[in-house]
Residue frames relative to the residue before (quaternion, step in Angstrom):
aa qw qx qy qz dx dy dz
M 1.0000 0.0000 0.0000 0.0000 0.00 0.00 0.00
L 0.1352 -0.7823 0.6062 0.0473 3.53 -0.90 0.98
Q 0.0101 -0.7906 0.6120 -0.0188 3.54 -0.83 1.00
H 0.0806 -0.7869 0.6109 0.0320 3.52 -1.12 0.69
G 0.2728 -0.7766 0.5487 0.1460 3.57 -0.71 1.07
Q 0.2998 -0.7697 0.5407 0.1588 3.54 -0.94 0.87
G 0.1875 -0.8106 0.5352 0.1461 3.57 1.09 -0.61
G 0.7921 -0.2907 0.2233 0.4880 3.55 -0.84 -0.96
T 0.2692 0.8105 -0.4907 0.1727 3.58 1.25 0.25
F 0.6861 0.4865 -0.2991 0.4507 3.58 0.82 -0.94
D 0.6313 0.5264 -0.3345 0.4610 3.58 1.03 -0.74
Y 0.6546 0.5012 -0.3132 0.4714 3.60 0.99 -0.83
E 0.6772 0.5062 -0.2915 0.4474 3.55 0.87 -0.98
A 0.6925 0.4643 -0.2732 0.4799 3.58 1.05 -0.75
G 0.4867 -0.6857 0.4206 0.3407 3.59 1.27 -0.18
R 0.4298 0.7120 -0.4584 0.3135 3.60 1.21 0.30
I 0.7897 0.1572 -0.0593 0.5901 3.58 1.09 -0.72
K 0.3512 -0.7135 0.5625 0.2262 3.57 -1.01 0.81
R 0.4839 -0.6541 0.4985 0.2990 3.55 -1.12 0.68
A 0.6202 -0.5278 0.4284 0.3915 3.52 -1.31 0.35
P 0.6338 -0.5041 0.4007 0.4285 3.59 -1.22 0.36
V 0.6622 -0.5495 0.3417 0.3778 3.58 -1.12 0.70
W 0.6593 0.5167 -0.3335 0.4326 3.60 0.88 -0.83
I 0.6330 0.4988 -0.3339 0.4889 3.60 1.09 -0.61
Q 0.6194 0.5314 -0.3392 0.4679 3.59 1.02 -0.72
K 0.6720 0.5255 -0.2955 0.4300 3.59 0.93 -0.92
I 0.7254 0.4020 -0.2557 0.4969 3.61 1.02 -0.65
G 0.5289 -0.6882 0.3764 0.3241 3.57 1.29 0.22
M 0.5498 0.6306 -0.3861 0.3886 3.58 1.13 0.52
E 0.2602 0.7930 -0.5147 0.1963 3.58 1.16 0.50
W 0.5872 0.5739 -0.3653 0.4387 3.59 1.13 -0.63
L 0.6558 0.4987 -0.3114 0.4735 3.60 1.02 -0.79
W 0.5969 0.5567 -0.3442 0.4640 3.59 1.07 -0.74
R 0.6826 0.4820 -0.2840 0.4702 3.56 0.88 -0.99
L 0.6376 0.5300 -0.3256 0.4545 3.57 1.03 -0.77
L 0.6695 0.4890 -0.2980 0.4731 3.58 0.97 -0.81
R 0.6812 0.4782 -0.2788 0.4791 3.58 1.08 -0.72
Q 0.7826 0.1699 -0.0721 0.5946 3.59 1.17 -0.66
P 0.1594 -0.8450 0.5021 0.0918 3.63 0.35 1.20
S 0.5726 0.6005 -0.3928 0.3964 3.61 1.13 -0.43
R 0.5581 0.6226 -0.3786 0.3969 3.62 1.25 -0.29
I 0.4977 0.6928 -0.4265 0.3007 3.61 1.15 -0.45
V 0.6274 0.5402 -0.3469 0.4406 3.60 0.95 -0.79
R 0.6895 0.4749 -0.2753 0.4725 3.56 0.90 -0.93
Q 0.6867 0.4866 -0.2934 0.4534 3.59 0.93 -0.82
M 0.6782 0.4755 -0.2971 0.4751 3.60 1.12 -0.51
A 0.4991 0.6748 -0.4232 0.3413 3.60 1.21 -0.25
L 0.6761 0.5057 -0.3115 0.4360 3.63 0.87 -0.84
P 0.6777 0.4561 -0.3281 0.4744 3.67 0.76 -0.82
K 0.6193 0.5396 -0.3458 0.4535 3.59 1.04 -0.72
Y 0.6461 0.5174 -0.3078 0.4692 3.58 0.98 -0.86
V 0.6665 0.5001 -0.3044 0.4616 3.60 0.89 -0.93
L 0.6599 0.4995 -0.3116 0.4668 3.60 0.92 -0.85
T 0.6162 0.5362 -0.3413 0.4650 3.57 1.04 -0.74
L 0.6632 0.5001 -0.3066 0.4648 3.58 0.92 -0.84
L 0.6850 0.5059 -0.2873 0.4386 3.55 0.95 -0.87
F 0.8130 0.3114 -0.1331 0.4736 3.57 0.91 -0.87
T 0.5572 0.5629 -0.4114 0.4511 3.58 1.24 0.20
K 0.4195 -0.7110 0.5059 0.2502 3.54 -0.79 1.02
D 0.4324 -0.6942 0.5173 0.2519 3.56 -0.94 0.95
K 0.2955 -0.8027 0.4984 0.1414 3.58 -0.40 1.25
T 0.6567 0.4996 -0.3257 0.4617 3.61 1.19 -0.30
K 0.4711 0.6922 -0.4390 0.3260 3.60 1.22 -0.24
G 0.8157 0.2556 -0.2008 0.4785 3.55 -0.88 0.93
R 0.5683 0.6241 -0.3908 0.3673 3.61 1.12 -0.29
F 0.8047 0.2797 -0.1215 0.5094 3.57 0.97 -0.80
D 0.3435 0.7562 -0.4886 0.2674 3.58 1.16 0.52
């Protein structure tokens, strides 16, 4: 399976959103630039770490049932 994330590519290409300054792009912090410019994104950006932590720390209730 091949997946490709587009992120804000379409918004940039359409001219709706300006990209971060080049120096921010070079240090890999464009995500932080976008977060500071659009604070409403925090809920969406925190969803993935929350999901991963839930998976890591939730006990598997099916473990041992089918051994």
